[in-house]
C-alpha angles and dihedrals in degrees: 000000000000105000117183129185128212119192121180139168107219118203113203123186093285108001145052125217134168130234122197114191125183114193140167117218093197099054132076087225092066104174123062113170119003108183130179121201114197121174092199096049109102113246091233088067098053123125095037125117127254118247119238089248097050118100092249091045092052091048093051092047089053090049089052090050090051092051091046095051101037108024104030101031113151095009135110089252090057090060093050093048093044094049095043108045091176094051093111091050091063087067097037123104138166112243131199116274135162111287124226119225097210138042102250109055099072095108091055091048091049092049091049091051091052091048090052093047093049089049090054100257118131 
């Protein structure tokens, strides 16, 4: 198995969130875990999927398009990813993360999440 991990802090117009994507470039089931950490998302709403029009949904769809065009070009996987633009969203879920109590600390929360993920903490 060739598992890869992609971690990114995405800065939207007024907010930062983190995506953590585990994927296997050798399998037809490409995406393993696709987690979204959002310090403004209320904890009672965790474990649901992002919509294609949400900021995290748009980001993940663009990431899938990138993989399709540049990593899986001219493969069977490319066709799947190109024909199903929401394929990655079927594996994506919001997960619990510390919640900020103001509107200006999101970048610090996002950085802390990345530091924890890189250190091996979920």
